[in-house]
N, C-alpha and C positions, 0 to 999 in steps of 0.2 A: 504494500500500500504506500501511497505517496503522502507527503506532508501537506501539499496543496495542489490545486488545479485552478486554472482561470480560463475564462472565455470573455471576449469583448463583444457584447451584442450590438447589432445594428439598431438604428432608431425605430425600425418597424417591428423588431422583436421585443424591445424593452425600452421604456422611457423612465428614467429614474424619478421616483417620487421623493420629494425632499422632506416630507413629513417624518419626524423622528420615530413614528410608530408604523412605518411602512414596511418593516421586515420582521420576521420571527423565525424561530426554529423549534420544532417539536419532535418528540419521539412517539411514534404511533405504537401503542402497546399491543394492538391487534396483530401487527405483522413484524414488530421489532425494528422497523425502519425509521431512519431519521429523515425528516423533510424540512426544507427551508421554504418560506413563503415570502414573496416580494410583491408589493403593490406597484403596478405599472400605471403611469399616466396615460397609457394607451387604452385604459378601461378594462383592465384584467388583473387577476391575481395569478402569479406564477407559482406553481408548486414544483419544487425541485427535489428529486430523489438524490440525497447527498451521496450515498454509496455508489450509485450508478454514475454520478458526476465524477467522483474520484477515480472510478475504474475505467472511464471512457478513454479511447485512444488519444494519444498526444501527437502533436506535430513534430517536425524535424528542427524547426528554428529555435524553439524553446521547449525543453523537456516537461514543462508544467502547463503549457497552453494546449487546450483541446484542439484536435485536428479539424473537427467539423462542428457545425452548430449542434448544440444539445437541445434545441427547440424542435424536437422530433415527436413529442407526445409521450416518449418513454422516459427520458431523463427529466425534461421540463414539460409540464402540462400547463397550458394556458387556460385558465378558468375565467370566462367572461363575467364581467360585473355589469348588471343592469341598474339603471337609476330607479329609485322608488317611484311608483306612480301616484302615491298620495301627495297631494299638494298641502301647503301649510294651512290653507283655508279649510280643506277637508279634515285635516287633523284637528283643527280648532273646533269644528262642528262635532266631531266624534267625542272630543273631550267634554264639550258642553252637554251632549246627550248623556254621557256617562255620569256627569255631575248631577243632572236632573234625575237619572235613575236612582242614584244613591240617596238623593233627597226624598224621593217617593218611598223608597224602602224604609228610611228612618221614620217617615210619617206613619207608615203602616205598623211599625213596631210600637 
């Protein structure tokens, strides 16, 4: 095993999200694999199989740089993120209805 690997993605593969909470790493107890997650400004979350990333073939110019793109769906899966369909006005109306429901329940008690 190697100490590290790297790959420089193109702008269409990944756009760095500058939010400090845009990345994470987890150990999946169901399969014992470690995954990294990155939020991309391209509207997706990238799920990276860390062991597969470390085991992937390297190029000849740098012994730690991956030879080919890992964005193949096996090493890095792109999970699309969709915007919520609830608008702020709809959310406010839903909150108002819930508050009214709670008031009705209190009156009944």
